[in-house]
PASEBA-1860 file (N, C-alpha, C; in nm, 3 decimals):
! residues 284
1> MLKILVTG> 12.521/6.927/11.599/12.419/6.997/11.513/12.335/7.059/11.356 ~ 12.327/7.112/11.465/12.208/7.192/11.376/12.235/7.199/11.207 ~ 12.161/7.141/11.065/12.212/7.169/11.001/12.113/7.251/10.936 ~ 12.113/7.359/10.865/11.990/7.501/10.837/12.028/7.541/10.689 ~ 11.929/7.490/10.602/11.912/7.577/10.467/11.880/7.712/10.430 ~ 11.952/7.766/10.383/11.850/7.947/10.390/11.864/7.984/10.217 ~ 11.781/7.926/10.223/11.762/7.923/10.041/11.655/8.037/10.032 ~ 11.662/8.210/9.931/11.639/8.285/9.836/11.819/8.390/9.936
9> ANGQLGSE> 11.886/8.328/9.948/12.032/8.402/10.001/12.127/8.497/9.984 ~ 12.055/8.561/9.873/12.114/8.630/9.861/11.989/8.767/9.819 ~ 11.888/8.708/9.898/11.756/8.835/10.004/11.843/8.950/10.054 ~ 11.706/9.030/10.129/11.773/9.120/10.198/11.791/9.045/10.369 ~ 11.659/8.917/10.419/11.617/8.830/10.505/11.757/8.779/10.476 ~ 11.801/8.698/10.373/11.817/8.578/10.377/12.039/8.618/10.354 ~ 12.115/8.746/10.318/12.205/8.866/10.374/12.150/8.901/10.497 ~ 12.111/8.964/10.592/12.135/8.943/10.654/12.152/8.848/10.781
17> IKYLANNY> 12.063/8.737/10.733/12.066/8.627/10.836/12.279/8.537/10.810 ~ 12.300/8.533/10.655/12.414/8.567/10.639/12.500/8.620/10.714 ~ 12.531/8.762/10.779/12.525/8.882/10.864/12.564/8.753/10.964 ~ 12.440/8.728/10.998/12.472/8.716/11.131/12.444/8.579/11.202 ~ 12.571/8.504/11.107/12.541/8.366/11.131/12.650/8.278/11.221 ~ 12.772/8.373/11.238/12.844/8.336/11.366/12.851/8.391/11.390 ~ 12.746/8.451/11.520/12.704/8.446/11.631/12.654/8.369/11.630 ~ 12.607/8.179/11.573/12.485/8.089/11.580/12.600/7.957/11.595
25> KNYLFVFT> 12.699/7.967/11.696/12.758/7.860/11.659/12.729/7.708/11.629 ~ 12.662/7.697/11.698/12.530/7.576/11.689/12.455/7.530/11.560 ~ 12.513/7.584/11.471/12.395/7.557/11.372/12.558/7.582/11.257 ~ 12.517/7.539/11.118/12.617/7.517/10.992/12.486/7.541/10.929 ~ 12.539/7.663/10.864/12.496/7.719/10.718/12.463/7.624/10.613 ~ 12.360/7.634/10.500/12.423/7.603/10.359/12.341/7.745/10.277 ~ 12.426/7.839/10.198/12.340/7.933/10.172/12.324/7.917/10.028 ~ 12.145/7.932/9.956/12.167/7.910/9.805/12.090/8.029/9.784
33> DRDELDIS> 12.135/8.017/9.645/12.018/8.097/9.592/11.913/8.053/9.491 ~ 11.870/8.087/9.361/11.812/8.022/9.242/11.959/7.945/9.211 ~ 12.056/8.038/9.173/12.087/8.009/9.080/12.230/7.841/9.132 ~ 12.197/7.822/9.277/12.255/7.738/9.320/12.158/7.563/9.304 ~ 12.032/7.640/9.378/11.908/7.568/9.351/11.748/7.592/9.394 ~ 11.733/7.601/9.292/11.614/7.602/9.223/11.468/7.539/9.261 ~ 11.433/7.621/9.458/11.255/7.549/9.477/11.148/7.541/9.449 ~ 11.115/7.582/9.236/11.062/7.609/9.208/11.071/7.386/9.130
41> RYDDIEKF> 11.122/7.332/9.146/11.193/7.272/9.071/11.204/7.133/9.236 ~ 11.091/7.028/9.253/11.066/6.934/9.378/11.205/6.831/9.368 ~ 11.202/6.810/9.210/11.368/6.695/9.252/11.451/6.723/9.243 ~ 11.516/6.924/9.228/11.671/6.930/9.305/11.671/6.957/9.460 ~ 11.540/7.032/9.563/11.548/7.036/9.653/11.538/6.850/9.711 ~ 11.509/6.822/9.660/11.514/6.625/9.728/11.633/6.640/9.740 ~ 11.701/6.601/9.627/11.864/6.575/9.547/11.940/6.681/9.710 ~ 11.925/6.772/9.653/12.012/6.874/9.800/11.969/6.825/9.983
49> VNENKIDA> 11.885/6.803/9.933/11.857/6.862/10.134/11.868/6.730/10.138 ~ 11.875/6.632/10.070/11.935/6.438/10.050/12.039/6.415/10.144 ~ 12.124/6.518/10.001/12.260/6.504/9.984/12.307/6.528/10.104 ~ 12.237/6.694/10.121/12.357/6.781/10.224/12.289/6.782/10.407 ~ 12.190/6.648/10.437/12.192/6.566/10.534/12.106/6.727/10.627 ~ 12.016/6.774/10.557/11.946/6.889/10.570/11.867/6.893/10.740 ~ 11.864/6.986/10.881/11.786/6.934/10.953/11.681/7.034/10.925 ~ 11.666/7.162/10.895/11.578/7.270/10.888/11.604/7.346/10.757
57> IINCGAYT> 11.497/7.439/10.707/11.428/7.510/10.598/11.433/7.650/10.619 ~ 11.508/7.751/10.667/11.428/7.852/10.625/11.441/7.916/10.499 ~ 11.299/7.913/10.487/11.211/7.993/10.345/11.266/8.134/10.323 ~ 11.370/8.157/10.230/11.358/8.326/10.216/11.350/8.403/10.035 ~ 11.393/8.274/9.967/11.361/8.258/9.891/11.159/8.334/9.791 ~ 11.181/8.438/9.782/10.992/8.453/9.717/11.061/8.546/9.530 ~ 10.904/8.569/9.498/10.872/8.663/9.377/10.906/8.777/9.500 ~ 10.936/8.911/9.482/10.864/9.041/9.560/10.830/9.121/9.504
65> AVDRAEDE> 10.800/9.132/9.350/10.821/9.246/9.259/10.646/9.264/9.259 ~ 10.577/9.391/9.335/10.492/9.426/9.315/10.339/9.438/9.206 ~ 10.415/9.506/9.143/10.326/9.550/9.025/10.375/9.542/8.893 ~ 10.509/9.454/8.954/10.513/9.335/8.796/10.498/9.235/8.794 ~ 10.417/9.191/8.946/10.306/9.060/8.984/10.214/9.047/8.899 ~ 10.150/9.125/8.901/10.046/9.201/8.737/10.104/9.069/8.645 ~ 10.212/9.117/8.567/10.183/9.096/8.431/10.245/8.995/8.444 ~ 10.293/8.927/8.584/10.363/8.807/8.604/10.333/8.736/8.695
73> KEIANLIN> 10.159/8.687/8.673/10.058/8.589/8.811/10.166/8.466/8.735 ~ 10.204/8.384/8.608/10.219/8.271/8.622/10.422/8.240/8.693 ~ 10.438/8.380/8.700/10.581/8.342/8.742/10.555/8.386/8.884 ~ 10.488/8.436/8.937/10.492/8.491/9.074/10.410/8.367/9.245 ~ 10.382/8.269/9.100/10.232/8.149/9.182/10.351/8.091/9.181 ~ 10.476/8.012/9.072/10.509/7.888/9.097/10.627/7.901/9.201 ~ 10.695/8.075/9.218/10.836/8.149/9.306/10.757/8.101/9.455 ~ 10.631/8.183/9.392/10.535/8.217/9.615/10.460/8.071/9.674
81> GTAIKHLA> 10.443/8.001/9.543/10.349/7.934/9.566/10.328/7.786/9.528 ~ 10.362/7.715/9.440/10.445/7.539/9.410/10.537/7.536/9.444 ~ 10.655/7.671/9.443/10.759/7.613/9.574/10.777/7.573/9.690 ~ 10.633/7.685/9.725/10.653/7.631/9.888/10.532/7.486/9.867 ~ 10.439/7.385/9.780/10.456/7.329/9.800/10.530/7.218/9.825 ~ 10.646/7.171/9.717/10.774/7.107/9.704/10.846/7.123/9.857 ~ 10.876/7.222/9.828/10.982/7.254/10.015/10.855/7.172/10.156 ~ 10.655/7.198/10.178/10.656/7.160/10.248/10.664/6.976/10.242
89> EISKSLKI> 10.583/6.968/10.145/10.621/6.754/10.073/10.716/6.727/10.059 ~ 10.882/6.767/10.092/11.012/6.698/10.104/10.989/6.683/10.285 ~ 10.944/6.878/10.336/10.955/6.894/10.478/10.901/6.773/10.581 ~ 10.814/6.716/10.532/10.703/6.628/10.596/10.780/6.486/10.562 ~ 10.798/6.449/10.417/10.876/6.334/10.409/10.947/6.321/10.467 ~ 11.092/6.442/10.528/11.224/6.389/10.578/11.124/6.470/10.714 ~ 11.070/6.464/10.730/11.078/6.548/10.886/11.168/6.595/10.957 ~ 11.145/6.729/10.861/11.277/6.845/10.913/11.152/6.976/10.895
97> KLIHVSTD> 11.218/7.056/10.989/11.153/7.186/11.013/11.190/7.278/10.904 ~ 11.063/7.378/10.889/11.059/7.437/10.838/10.984/7.547/10.802 ~ 11.077/7.675/10.810/11.026/7.805/10.881/11.072/7.924/10.714 ~ 10.881/7.977/10.676/10.829/8.013/10.596/10.831/8.166/10.595 ~ 10.820/8.152/10.497/10.845/8.410/10.518/10.682/8.439/10.439 ~ 10.612/8.495/10.449/10.510/8.554/10.428/10.472/8.740/10.457 ~ 10.415/8.781/10.418/10.389/8.865/10.376/10.243/8.951/10.423 ~ 10.203/9.093/10.474/10.106/9.181/10.501/10.005/9.161/10.418
105> YIFDGKNY> 10.027/9.167/10.240/9.983/9.187/10.113/9.870/9.066/10.158 ~ 9.869/8.953/10.244/9.726/8.891/10.191/9.647/8.931/10.246 ~ 9.608/9.054/10.340/9.501/9.121/10.364/9.500/9.234/10.259 ~ 9.379/9.294/10.283/9.296/9.400/10.197/9.307/9.513/10.238 ~ 9.322/9.460/10.354/9.408/9.673/10.430/9.254/9.738/10.495 ~ 9.160/9.646/10.508/8.999/9.703/10.497/8.985/9.662/10.670 ~ 9.128/9.619/10.804/9.112/9.676/10.894/9.085/9.763/11.023 ~ 9.055/9.718/11.081/9.084/9.895/11.137/9.092/9.856/11.239
113> KPYIETDL> 9.229/9.719/11.311/9.292/9.790/11.452/9.394/9.647/11.400 ~ 9.452/9.623/11.432/9.645/9.487/11.421/9.535/9.405/11.363 ~ 9.588/9.329/11.264/9.582/9.179/11.202/9.648/9.105/11.282 ~ 9.555/8.992/11.384/9.573/8.867/11.449/9.615/8.726/11.279 ~ 9.634/8.682/11.350/9.638/8.572/11.259/9.581/8.449/11.181 ~ 9.444/8.440/11.282/9.379/8.429/11.235/9.244/8.448/11.185 ~ 9.319/8.636/11.165/9.178/8.698/11.016/9.200/8.600/10.940 ~ 9.134/8.644/10.833/9.065/8.586/10.750/9.130/8.640/10.586
121> PNPIGAYG> 9.248/8.578/10.529/9.293/8.696/10.436/9.200/8.749/10.290 ~ 9.267/8.869/10.196/9.146/8.825/10.133/9.254/8.889/10.021 ~ 9.372/8.881/9.964/9.435/9.017/9.888/9.412/9.048/9.756 ~ 9.435/9.188/9.757/9.378/9.200/9.674/9.486/9.239/9.499 ~ 9.603/9.220/9.542/9.759/9.164/9.425/9.777/9.054/9.413 ~ 9.820/9.058/9.216/9.845/8.926/9.225/9.986/8.902/9.302 ~ 10.070/9.007/9.434/10.133/8.915/9.506/10.132/8.834/9.574 ~ 10.022/8.951/9.641/9.947/8.921/9.774/9.865/8.742/9.727
129> KSKLIGEE> 9.806/8.722/9.607/9.758/8.628/9.604/9.844/8.494/9.679 ~ 9.955/8.531/9.543/10.131/8.371/9.526/10.113/8.426/9.611 ~ 10.126/8.444/9.771/10.169/8.430/9.856/10.040/8.358/9.959 ~ 9.958/8.382/9.899/9.867/8.319/10.021/9.804/8.122/9.925 ~ 9.872/8.167/9.843/9.838/8.034/9.819/9.963/7.935/9.853 ~ 10.064/8.016/9.851/10.168/7.904/9.916/10.143/7.866/10.055 ~ 10.146/7.956/10.127/10.083/7.959/10.264/9.953/7.866/10.302 ~ 9.881/7.866/10.217/9.747/7.716/10.178/9.812/7.667/10.162
137> YLLNINPV> 9.934/7.614/10.045/10.046/7.431/10.070/10.079/7.441/10.180 ~ 10.089/7.519/10.173/10.190/7.432/10.363/10.107/7.402/10.495 ~ 10.000/7.534/10.505/9.929/7.477/10.573/9.839/7.283/10.494 ~ 9.781/7.328/10.423/9.751/7.156/10.386/9.789/7.096/10.339 ~ 9.925/7.075/10.348/10.011/6.928/10.377/10.048/6.935/10.484 ~ 10.056/7.007/10.532/10.087/6.980/10.725/10.224/6.971/10.779 ~ 10.374/6.934/10.699/10.465/6.892/10.750/10.444/6.941/10.968 ~ 10.525/6.852/10.968/10.517/6.866/11.167/10.645/6.951/11.179
145> NSIIIRTS> 10.677/7.061/11.278/10.746/7.187/11.349/10.787/7.230/11.220 ~ 10.623/7.303/11.120/10.713/7.414/11.027/10.649/7.507/11.110 ~ 10.649/7.658/11.044/10.615/7.767/11.061/10.616/7.801/10.954 ~ 10.523/7.942/10.902/10.476/8.093/10.867/10.509/8.213/10.973 ~ 10.561/8.309/10.901/10.546/8.440/10.982/10.555/8.554/10.856 ~ 10.449/8.583/10.923/10.409/8.742/10.783/10.495/8.809/10.836 ~ 10.578/8.897/10.762/10.609/9.019/10.785/10.568/9.135/10.670 ~ 10.656/9.232/10.739/10.584/9.381/10.652/10.701/9.458/10.661
153> WVYSQFGN> 10.676/9.584/10.528/10.752/9.654/10.449/10.906/9.634/10.522 ~ 10.969/9.559/10.518/11.145/9.476/10.499/11.208/9.630/10.449 ~ 11.283/9.629/10.489/11.418/9.755/10.480/11.541/9.612/10.557 ~ 11.666/9.669/10.493/11.802/9.643/10.537/11.924/9.704/10.453 ~ 12.005/9.696/10.513/12.209/9.774/10.390/12.164/9.658/10.314 ~ 12.135/9.536/10.266/12.090/9.456/10.177/12.010/9.495/10.074 ~ 12.069/9.451/9.930/11.920/9.479/9.858/11.829/9.586/9.845 ~ 11.774/9.563/9.759/11.651/9.742/9.697/11.549/9.752/9.800
161> NFVKTILK> 11.531/9.871/9.869/11.379/9.867/9.974/11.406/10.028/9.977 ~ 11.277/10.001/10.062/11.194/10.150/10.108/11.285/10.273/10.101 ~ 11.397/10.200/10.260/11.508/10.314/10.280/11.592/10.310/10.179 ~ 11.679/10.298/10.201/11.805/10.345/10.042/11.714/10.344/9.953 ~ 11.652/10.368/9.882/11.519/10.447/9.748/11.571/10.567/9.804 ~ 11.485/10.639/9.930/11.454/10.723/10.055/11.591/10.852/10.039 ~ 11.708/10.737/10.096/11.831/10.823/10.050/11.901/10.816/9.963 ~ 11.922/10.788/9.847/11.911/10.771/9.698/11.908/10.926/9.661
169> YGKERENL> 11.695/10.994/9.664/11.657/11.049/9.596/11.711/11.132/9.670 ~ 11.699/11.137/9.823/11.734/11.216/9.911/11.772/11.280/9.918 ~ 11.912/11.284/9.832/12.011/11.378/9.837/12.072/11.410/9.643 ~ 11.919/11.358/9.634/11.986/11.421/9.468/11.827/11.501/9.442 ~ 11.746/11.469/9.522/11.602/11.626/9.462/11.575/11.670/9.578 ~ 11.509/11.746/9.567/11.511/11.907/9.690/11.337/11.841/9.801 ~ 11.228/11.798/9.672/11.155/11.765/9.662/11.083/11.640/9.700 ~ 11.057/11.528/9.766/10.980/11.403/9.705/10.852/11.348/9.815
177> RVVYDQIG> 10.770/11.320/9.717/10.628/11.273/9.701/10.630/11.161/9.730 ~ 10.542/11.119/9.886/10.553/10.996/9.919/10.443/11.013/10.013 ~ 10.328/10.919/9.971/10.213/10.863/10.012/10.172/10.837/10.149 ~ 10.013/10.934/10.209/10.070/10.947/10.345/9.933/10.848/10.466 ~ 9.880/10.769/10.309/9.750/10.750/10.378/9.754/10.540/10.324 ~ 9.834/10.462/10.346/9.868/10.371/10.338/9.924/10.382/10.501 ~ 9.841/10.253/10.564/9.972/10.267/10.767/10.002/10.101/10.776 ~ 10.138/10.092/10.886/10.167/9.940/10.830/10.286/9.997/10.899
185> TPTYARDL> 10.342/9.917/10.901/10.497/9.875/11.050/10.623/9.866/10.950 ~ 10.726/9.896/10.950/10.917/9.871/10.910/10.902/9.754/10.958 ~ 10.974/9.723/10.873/11.046/9.573/10.962/11.217/9.548/10.946 ~ 11.303/9.621/10.990/11.461/9.561/11.042/11.445/9.436/10.998 ~ 11.524/9.332/10.830/11.550/9.226/10.820/11.626/9.149/10.932 ~ 11.743/9.269/11.000/11.826/9.202/11.078/11.746/9.149/11.182 ~ 11.632/9.248/11.231/11.607/9.133/11.335/11.510/9.064/11.329 ~ 11.460/9.039/11.255/11.386/8.984/11.201/11.455/8.827/11.135
193> AKVILDIV> 11.549/8.790/11.120/11.666/8.718/11.097/11.713/8.666/11.232 ~ 11.774/8.733/11.372/11.728/8.707/11.502/11.719/8.665/11.508 ~ 11.548/8.669/11.488/11.389/8.613/11.531/11.461/8.473/11.529 ~ 11.462/8.491/11.366/11.437/8.292/11.295/11.489/8.236/11.393 ~ 11.608/8.293/11.400/11.739/8.173/11.426/11.766/8.195/11.577 ~ 11.675/8.254/11.633/11.689/8.233/11.754/11.622/8.089/11.817 ~ 11.439/8.098/11.712/11.308/8.036/11.728/11.349/7.880/11.752 ~ 11.422/7.855/11.575/11.462/7.807/11.605/11.472/7.637/11.637
201> PKINNDEV> 11.543/7.606/11.756/11.539/7.514/11.835/11.399/7.491/11.888 ~ 11.352/7.622/11.923/11.215/7.596/11.993/11.068/7.577/11.939 ~ 11.099/7.526/11.776/10.955/7.522/11.741/10.932/7.390/11.701 ~ 10.824/7.309/11.804/10.790/7.225/11.817/10.668/7.249/11.825 ~ 10.575/7.171/11.697/10.455/7.171/11.662/10.345/7.042/11.561 ~ 10.244/7.032/11.686/10.244/6.902/11.535/10.096/6.909/11.366 ~ 10.144/7.062/11.475/10.041/7.115/11.303/10.105/7.279/11.268 ~ 10.117/7.328/11.127/10.134/7.484/11.078/10.091/7.567/11.222
209> EIYNYSNE> 10.190/7.593/11.216/10.173/7.774/11.361/10.229/7.877/11.267 ~ 10.097/7.954/11.240/10.132/8.137/11.192/10.168/8.261/11.304 ~ 10.281/8.278/11.267/10.324/8.406/11.310/10.336/8.564/11.241 ~ 10.309/8.663/11.348/10.310/8.754/11.274/10.444/8.811/11.351 ~ 10.549/8.930/11.256/10.663/8.919/11.348/10.685/9.111/11.245 ~ 10.726/9.242/11.375/10.739/9.262/11.220/10.821/9.375/11.388 ~ 10.812/9.523/11.305/10.858/9.658/11.427/10.820/9.646/11.527 ~ 10.779/9.715/11.577/10.691/9.819/11.752/10.648/9.915/11.656
217> GAISWFDF> 10.468/9.954/11.633/10.380/10.116/11.621/10.382/10.057/11.512 ~ 10.301/10.219/11.451/10.235/10.175/11.339/10.259/10.341/11.253 ~ 10.293/10.309/11.188/10.297/10.459/11.085/10.281/10.490/10.903 ~ 10.311/10.594/10.860/10.283/10.587/10.671/10.404/10.595/10.669 ~ 10.382/10.590/10.506/10.553/10.584/10.452/10.503/10.726/10.419 ~ 10.463/10.801/10.468/10.512/10.943/10.457/10.622/10.936/10.626 ~ 10.516/10.887/10.704/10.632/10.981/10.855/10.732/10.862/10.837 ~ 10.731/10.786/10.755/10.859/10.681/10.755/10.984/10.713/10.668
225> AKEIVKMS> 11.002/10.768/10.572/11.040/10.877/10.478/11.100/10.979/10.541 ~ 11.005/11.034/10.614/11.044/11.186/10.713/11.173/11.162/10.810 ~ 11.120/10.982/10.856/11.227/11.018/10.975/11.366/10.931/10.905 ~ 11.326/10.882/10.845/11.489/10.868/10.726/11.550/10.983/10.727 ~ 11.505/11.035/10.647/11.541/11.243/10.624/11.574/11.260/10.681 ~ 11.523/11.296/10.853/11.578/11.364/10.964/11.664/11.265/11.003 ~ 11.692/11.160/11.040/11.825/11.039/11.095/11.922/11.104/11.046 ~ 11.934/11.063/10.862/11.999/11.087/10.767/12.071/11.265/10.794
233> KLNTRIEP> 11.984/11.396/10.846/12.033/11.483/10.821/12.033/11.542/10.609 ~ 11.909/11.448/10.538/11.951/11.518/10.437/11.883/11.609/10.464 ~ 11.824/11.739/10.347/11.764/11.896/10.362/11.647/11.834/10.233 ~ 11.619/11.746/10.200/11.520/11.708/10.126/11.376/11.699/10.204 ~ 11.293/11.774/10.132/11.132/11.824/10.119/11.031/11.721/10.071 ~ 10.955/11.647/10.233/10.872/11.522/10.152/10.691/11.591/10.217 ~ 10.656/11.529/10.110/10.556/11.614/10.067/10.454/11.490/10.004 ~ 10.383/11.536/10.151/10.265/11.388/10.210/10.133/11.419/10.097
241> IESFEYPT> 10.114/11.326/9.932/10.009/11.279/9.882/9.932/11.105/9.928 ~ 9.806/11.135/9.833/9.796/11.009/9.905/9.720/10.901/9.756 ~ 9.693/10.835/9.793/9.730/10.765/9.669/9.683/10.691/9.521 ~ 9.602/10.785/9.500/9.602/10.812/9.376/9.665/10.890/9.341 ~ 9.740/10.925/9.385/9.770/11.118/9.313/9.949/10.988/9.328 ~ 9.960/10.925/9.369/10.110/10.783/9.310/9.988/10.677/9.255 ~ 9.997/10.668/9.030/9.947/10.560/9.083/10.046/10.473/9.058 ~ 9.964/10.330/9.084/10.092/10.205/9.047/9.982/10.055/8.960
249> KAKRPFYS> 10.048/9.992/8.942/9.980/9.880/8.907/9.992/9.805/8.947 ~ 10.010/9.773/9.106/9.920/9.660/9.191/9.836/9.745/9.280 ~ 9.684/9.726/9.394/9.699/9.797/9.426/9.767/9.762/9.590 ~ 9.697/9.818/9.623/9.838/9.804/9.793/9.723/9.804/9.946 ~ 9.765/9.720/10.034/9.635/9.753/10.156/9.660/9.928/10.187 ~ 9.548/9.985/10.263/9.573/10.159/10.336/9.597/10.064/10.472 ~ 9.627/9.976/10.526/9.606/9.941/10.689/9.645/9.710/10.650 ~ 9.806/9.736/10.739/9.810/9.628/10.662/9.919/9.631/10.889
257> VLNKRKIK> 9.875/9.690/10.948/9.961/9.667/11.086/9.945/9.542/11.128 ~ 10.104/9.485/11.177/10.021/9.368/11.239/10.050/9.320/11.435 ~ 9.914/9.191/11.454/10.016/9.182/11.610/10.067/9.142/11.632 ~ 10.153/9.153/11.719/10.283/9.025/11.748/10.266/8.972/11.867 ~ 10.212/8.959/11.936/10.169/8.923/12.067/10.170/8.827/12.107 ~ 10.150/8.727/11.972/10.151/8.542/11.968/10.314/8.499/11.944 ~ 10.416/8.600/11.879/10.532/8.491/11.812/10.560/8.563/11.989 ~ 10.527/8.685/12.081/10.657/8.723/12.151/10.598/8.634/12.233
265> ETFGIEIP> 10.471/8.633/12.292/10.388/8.465/12.417/10.478/8.315/12.396 ~ 10.499/8.332/12.261/10.521/8.157/12.263/10.652/8.175/12.290 ~ 10.752/8.234/12.220/10.944/8.239/12.246/10.946/8.320/12.359 ~ 10.863/8.390/12.373/10.894/8.472/12.441/11.087/8.590/12.392 ~ 10.927/8.667/12.335/11.058/8.800/12.248/11.014/8.950/12.274 ~ 11.197/8.974/12.252/11.082/9.088/12.287/11.115/9.169/12.167 ~ 11.062/9.301/12.077/11.010/9.311/11.945/11.178/9.483/11.993 ~ 11.199/9.525/11.855/11.199/9.614/11.868/11.145/9.747/11.867
273> YWKDSLKA> 11.163/9.872/11.867/11.036/9.949/11.836/11.126/10.032/11.682 ~ 11.044/10.058/11.574/11.035/10.116/11.462/11.201/10.176/11.441 ~ 11.145/10.270/11.432/11.239/10.375/11.528/11.389/10.385/11.572 ~ 11.398/10.240/11.688/11.520/10.254/11.695/11.584/10.113/11.635 ~ 11.454/10.059/11.565/11.528/9.958/11.391/11.598/10.021/11.314 ~ 11.523/10.121/11.285/11.590/10.233/11.121/11.722/10.309/11.231 ~ 11.774/10.386/11.363/11.862/10.372/11.419/11.979/10.302/11.393 ~ 11.945/10.198/11.424/12.035/10.106/11.412/12.133/10.057/11.216
281> MLNF> 12.012/10.040/11.159/12.064/10.018/11.013/12.099/10.114/10.990 ~ 12.054/10.287/11.019/12.157/10.382/10.977/12.265/10.419/10.969 ~ 12.267/10.419/11.169/12.419/10.425/11.191/12.533/10.238/11.183 ~ 12.415/10.223/11.085/12.487/10.081/11.090/12.711/10.120/11.061
END
């Protein structure tokens, strides 16, 4: 039986892994959040992994406050960067699998076609830079049987996310203004969780591999909001605006669609269309 440590277990992805856990009888899960295990402390991780005889780590722990990261760069770099260095070093020394989740925000958004795994990262904000630091640590330390999964626009019935924000304000307001000039792909965290759990036994690589995963399709935040309102039968009107009309502390990539060919071909998976996954989440 494979014993899997899931860090950041109370976040969106970690919570979805918890939800699916009973479907995976060959795994024994150990769920932790920062209160139980601080992944920024090397000694704490090493002791925990040894005492619990962990075989694989799924790292869902992350600093994800994109705008706040501009003012909290050190904290973001600690959680998204230094902590990954610790996990990579421990995974290498103990020869255990490591699945690390990263982000589309490592790209600058200037591409004209979906990003592939070998495209050059160029983050434009502190959050993206901190996530890239973590990737670089993992790639340089290079523990066997470890992978990076880059994802985008994650939402879930758990935690705070765009879908739940639109549902909340859609019930309270007659109009909502949403940017239409940022293009990407939503990712239902449950779909990503299932893929991760399905591929854990299949991971077999000498060097760290990078994979992209999101749902299929490409839309703007405006399109996404329109569909959320439509499926939820809300009466609020969604008004399209440009990014400059909704200024934020952190810059966002204007185009961050991910090409998923590599993960589909390597592991033989099928990826749901974003609209089908949104419907599944809303009907849950």
